[in-house]
C-alpha positions as CSV (number, residue, x, y, z in Angstrom):
1,M,-33.1,11.0,77.5
2,N,-35.2,10.8,74.9
3,E,-34.7,13.4,72.3
4,D,-37.7,15.4,71.4
5,M,-38.9,19.0,72.5
6,T,-40.7,18.1,75.6
7,D,-37.9,16.5,77.5
8,K,-35.7,19.3,76.4
9,A,-37.9,21.1,78.9
10,L,-36.2,22.7,81.7
11,M,-38.9,22.7,85.0
12,L,-38.1,24.6,88.3
13,R,-40.7,24.0,91.3
14,D,-40.7,26.0,94.4
15,V,-36.9,26.6,94.6
16,S,-36.0,28.2,96.9
17,K,-32.1,29.5,97.8
18,T,-31.2,31.9,100.7
19,F,-27.7,33.6,101.5
20,S,-26.1,34.8,104.7
21,E,-25.1,38.3,104.6
22,G,-24.2,40.0,107.9
23,G,-25.3,37.6,109.6
24,C,-28.6,38.0,108.7
25,M,-30.1,35.2,106.8
26,I,-31.8,36.6,103.1
27,E,-34.0,34.5,101.0
28,V,-32.9,35.4,97.6
29,I,-34.6,33.6,95.7
30,R,-38.3,32.4,96.9
31,Q,-40.4,29.6,95.8
32,V,-40.1,30.5,92.1
33,S,-41.6,28.0,89.9
34,L,-41.2,27.8,86.1
35,K,-41.3,26.1,82.9
36,F,-38.1,26.7,79.7
37,S,-39.7,25.4,76.5
38,S,-36.8,24.4,74.2
39,G,-36.7,27.1,71.1
40,K,-38.0,29.6,72.8
41,W,-36.3,33.1,74.0
42,Y,-37.3,34.4,77.6
43,T,-36.0,37.5,79.4
44,I,-36.0,37.6,83.3
45,Y,-36.3,41.7,84.4
46,G,-35.9,42.9,88.0
47,P,-33.8,45.2,89.0
48,S,-30.8,44.6,89.8
49,G,-30.1,42.7,93.7
50,S,-33.5,41.4,92.8
51,G,-31.9,37.7,92.3
52,K,-32.1,37.7,88.2
53,T,-27.9,36.0,88.8
54,T,-28.4,33.9,91.3
55,L,-31.9,32.1,89.3
56,L,-30.0,31.6,86.4
57,N,-27.1,29.9,88.4
58,I,-30.0,28.1,90.0
59,I,-30.8,26.9,85.9
60,G,-27.7,26.1,84.9
61,G,-26.4,23.5,87.8
62,I,-24.1,25.9,88.4
63,E,-25.9,27.3,92.0
64,R,-27.3,25.1,94.3
65,P,-31.0,25.3,95.7
66,D,-31.7,25.0,99.6
67,A,-35.1,23.9,97.7
68,G,-36.8,22.9,95.3
69,S,-36.4,21.1,92.1
70,V,-35.1,22.0,88.6
71,L,-35.7,19.0,86.0
72,F,-34.4,18.9,82.3
73,G,-37.3,16.1,81.2
74,D,-38.0,13.5,83.9
75,T,-34.5,14.2,85.1
76,D,-33.4,16.2,88.5
77,I,-30.2,17.1,87.5
78,Y,-29.3,18.0,90.9
79,A,-29.7,14.6,91.9
80,M,-26.6,13.7,89.9
81,N,-23.6,13.7,91.0
82,D,-20.7,16.3,90.5
83,E,-19.0,14.5,87.8
84,K,-22.7,13.8,85.1
85,L,-23.9,17.4,86.5
86,S,-20.8,19.3,85.5
87,R,-21.4,17.2,82.3
88,W,-24.6,17.3,81.3
89,R,-24.1,21.5,81.8
90,N,-21.1,21.9,78.9
91,V,-23.5,19.8,76.7
92,R,-27.4,21.3,77.6
93,I,-26.3,24.9,78.7
94,G,-24.6,27.5,76.9
95,F,-23.6,30.4,79.2
96,V,-23.4,34.3,77.8
97,F,-21.8,36.8,80.9
98,Q,-21.6,40.1,81.3
99,F,-18.1,40.5,81.7
100,F,-17.4,38.2,78.8
101,N,-15.5,35.2,81.0
102,L,-12.6,34.9,77.8
103,I,-9.0,33.9,78.0
104,S,-7.3,36.5,76.8
105,E,-4.2,34.6,76.0
106,L,-5.9,32.7,73.9
107,D,-7.2,33.5,70.6
108,V,-10.9,34.2,69.5
109,E,-10.8,30.4,67.2
110,K,-9.2,28.5,70.9
111,N,-11.8,30.6,73.2
112,I,-15.0,29.4,71.4
113,S,-13.9,25.6,70.4
114,L,-13.1,25.0,75.0
115,P,-16.4,23.6,75.6
116,I,-15.5,20.7,72.6
117,K,-12.2,19.8,74.2
118,I,-13.5,19.6,77.7
119,Y,-14.8,16.5,76.9
120,N,-13.1,15.8,73.6
121,L,-16.0,15.7,72.2
122,K,-17.1,16.1,68.2
123,Q,-16.9,18.6,66.5
124,D,-20.0,19.7,63.9
125,R,-17.7,21.9,61.7
126,K,-20.9,22.3,59.7
127,W,-22.7,23.9,62.8
128,I,-19.3,26.0,64.0
129,S,-19.4,27.6,60.5
130,A,-22.9,29.0,60.0
131,V,-22.2,29.8,64.5
132,I,-19.2,31.9,62.7
133,D,-21.2,33.4,59.8
134,I,-24.2,34.0,62.0
135,L,-21.9,36.1,64.6
136,R,-19.7,37.9,61.8
137,I,-16.2,37.0,63.6
138,G,-15.0,35.3,60.3
139,N,-12.5,37.7,60.6
140,L,-11.2,37.4,63.9
141,L,-10.3,34.2,64.8
142,K,-6.5,34.1,65.0
143,R,-7.0,37.4,67.2
144,K,-6.4,37.5,70.8
145,T,-9.7,38.4,72.6
146,S,-7.6,41.3,74.5
147,T,-7.3,43.0,71.7
148,L,-11.0,42.8,70.9
149,S,-13.5,46.1,71.1
150,G,-16.6,45.2,74.1
151,G,-18.7,44.4,70.9
152,E,-16.5,41.7,69.2
153,K,-15.6,39.9,72.9
154,Q,-19.1,39.2,73.3
155,R,-20.2,38.0,69.9
156,V,-17.1,35.8,70.6
157,A,-18.5,34.6,74.1
158,I,-22.0,33.8,72.4
159,A,-19.7,31.3,69.8
160,R,-18.0,29.9,72.9
161,A,-21.6,29.3,74.3
162,V,-23.3,27.3,71.1
163,I,-20.9,25.5,69.4
164,N,-22.4,22.0,71.5
165,R,-25.4,23.2,69.9
166,P,-26.7,23.3,73.3
167,D,-30.4,23.3,74.6
168,F,-30.5,26.6,75.8
169,I,-28.3,29.6,76.1
170,L,-28.3,31.7,79.6
171,A,-27.5,35.0,79.0
172,D,-26.9,37.0,82.2
173,E,-26.8,40.5,81.3
174,P,-25.0,40.4,78.2
175,T,-25.3,44.2,77.0
176,G,-24.4,45.4,80.5
177,N,-21.0,46.6,79.7
178,L,-21.4,47.7,76.0
179,D,-22.4,50.9,74.4
180,S,-26.0,51.2,72.6
181,D,-25.0,50.6,69.2
182,N,-23.2,47.1,70.2
183,S,-25.9,46.1,72.3
184,A,-28.7,46.0,69.7
185,N,-26.4,44.8,67.4
186,V,-25.3,41.5,69.7
187,I,-29.2,41.1,70.8
188,S,-30.0,41.3,66.9
189,L,-27.0,38.6,66.1
190,M,-28.6,36.5,69.0
191,K,-32.4,37.0,67.2
192,R,-30.6,35.3,64.6
193,L,-29.1,32.7,65.8
194,H,-32.4,31.8,67.5
195,D,-34.2,32.1,64.8
196,E,-31.9,29.5,62.7
197,S,-30.6,27.2,65.1
198,G,-34.0,27.3,67.4
199,V,-31.8,27.3,70.7
200,G,-33.9,27.9,73.6
201,I,-33.1,31.3,75.3
202,I,-33.3,32.7,79.0
203,L,-31.8,36.1,79.1
204,A,-31.5,38.5,82.1
205,T,-32.4,42.2,82.3
206,H,-32.2,44.7,84.1
207,E,-32.5,47.6,81.0
208,K,-35.8,48.9,80.1
209,E,-34.8,48.5,76.3
210,L,-34.7,44.5,76.0
211,I,-37.0,44.4,78.9
212,E,-39.9,43.3,75.3
213,T,-37.4,40.9,74.0
214,G,-38.7,37.2,73.8
215,E,-41.7,35.2,72.9
216,C,-41.7,35.2,77.1
217,R,-41.1,37.5,79.9
218,F,-40.9,37.6,83.7
219,K,-40.3,39.7,86.0
220,L,-38.6,39.0,89.3
221,S,-38.8,41.5,92.2
222,D,-37.7,40.4,96.1
223,G,-36.9,36.9,94.7
224,K,-40.4,35.9,93.3
225,I,-42.0,35.9,90.4
226,R,-44.5,38.8,90.2
227,E,-46.4,38.9,86.9
228,K,-45.9,37.1,83.8
229,G,-46.4,37.8,80.3
230,E,-46.5,36.4,76.8
């Protein structure tokens, strides 16, 4: 793949996803078409149950759509075999979850280095140092994640998500388990990381305070994009 900004764009074309629930088929995502350019911040907002998590999982190569395609540059990611898709996801996408998904038995340093070790990738020590500095976790590196506060855990999770210098961070309700002070701090640090590194961010939220974050905003309701704003 070429490395220019155009080829780093993610594009959804008429993506749909249906689940079976209680014997009924529920269309969670309905013919969604969107384009995400690397380097921009996108906020997808809508009430709980509107399909935000499913949409993020489809964008990030976790959940295969029933119809439509997801393109990274000219490549349909779901046309890849499982091994190639897994590697693409590990290198190109960083995930930040509401529940952190850290390994409590490991210290912070080992948690954030996991994506590098999975595929034995080369470490960019200058970048790692910059991330640790931006997210203010240098004093936490040798601590077990089980001893951290919620805000500290989320900062570590963000560090892990960007350690491979992905093209996009996908953040699913990243402040959902944080108090207001920690929420504001985490979003502020994500903005600094975005501004200083150029990584694209796709954030999903139902919190009114976060709707105005980012350069582009999409409202998701009943599985459809209802309105767009820049």
